[in-house]
N, C-alpha and C positions, 0 to 999 in steps of 0.2 A: 567563495563560490565553488560549488561542487557539480559535477556532471552526473546527470542521471540518464540512462538508457533504459527504456522500458519496452518489453515486447509485448504488443497488445493486438487484440483482434484486427485491428486496421494496420498493422504493420509495426514496425520499430520506430519509437519516438525518442528524440535525444534532446536535453534541455539543461540549463544551468538553474541551479537553485541556491538559494542563500543558506548557509549553515544554520542549523537548529530549526529549520522549518519542517513541519509535518510533510512527510513524503506524500500522503493522500492529496494535500493540497497542491503540491506541485504538479502531480499527475493530472488532477483535474484542470488545473489552470493551463495545462499545456496540451488539452485536447483528448486526454484519456478519459472515458466515461465510466470510471471505476465506481463500483457499488459501494456505499457507505450508509447502509440503511438505519444505523442507530446513531448516525451524526458524530462519529469519532469517539464514541465512548468505550471502545473496546468490549461490547456485549454481543455484537452480532457475527463478527467473522467474514462479512461480506467484502471487506476492503483487503483481503490477505493477498500477499504477494509472495512469490518464491525469489530470494536473493541468489542471483546467481554469481555474483562477485560484489566485492566491497564489504566494508564493515557498517552494518545498521546499527551498532551500538549494543548495550546490554539489554536483555528482555527483561521487563518488569514482571512483578508477581500477578498483577491483574491480567496482563496479556498472556502470560504463561498459563495461568489457571483456565482462561476460555479457550485456548488452543488446545489445551489437554482433554477438553470434551469432544473433539473431533478425531475421526479414526484415519481419515484420508489424506494427512499432511505429512510433511517430511520435516527433516531438522532444519531445514533453510526456509521455513514458512514463518513469515511475520504479518503482522497487521500493520498496514501502511498508514493507519492512524495513528499508531503508538510509536512510529519511526521517526526520529527527529534525525534529519540528514546531517552527517559529520564526516562523511567520506563519499567519494564518487562509487555510484552504485550503479549495478546492471541487474535489473528485475524482470520478471515475468509476471503480469497481471493476471491473476486467475480468474476474476469474475467481473464482467462488465454489464452495464446497464442494456446496451445496444444488443449484445448476444442473448441476454436473458429476457429481454422484452418487459423491462420493468424500470421505474424510475428510481434514479440513482440514490435518493434518499436526501434528507436535509445536509446542508454544508456544514462540515465540521468546523469547529472554532480553531483559530490559530492556537 
């Protein structure tokens, strides 16, 4: 088990998560209404988070390519639908359904 601490609009949320689980699912299952408009397929970038501490693992080519289309990101930005938790993480959730007044999107698959 790993510990995730997430800074979100409603405050800081901390929870334990099994290794190799998608970060986006851990966030959603623990009360963070993170956007994931494409259903976890690395196409929309709405589930992005900023990694403040911890190792999110290697970035894949699909994720790298879609993030390269955005200009307002930093080197610590990742798509939570593409991060398989393998370390304790401290993240900042960038986009939330409650803040943006929209439906979160279809639940990503495990």
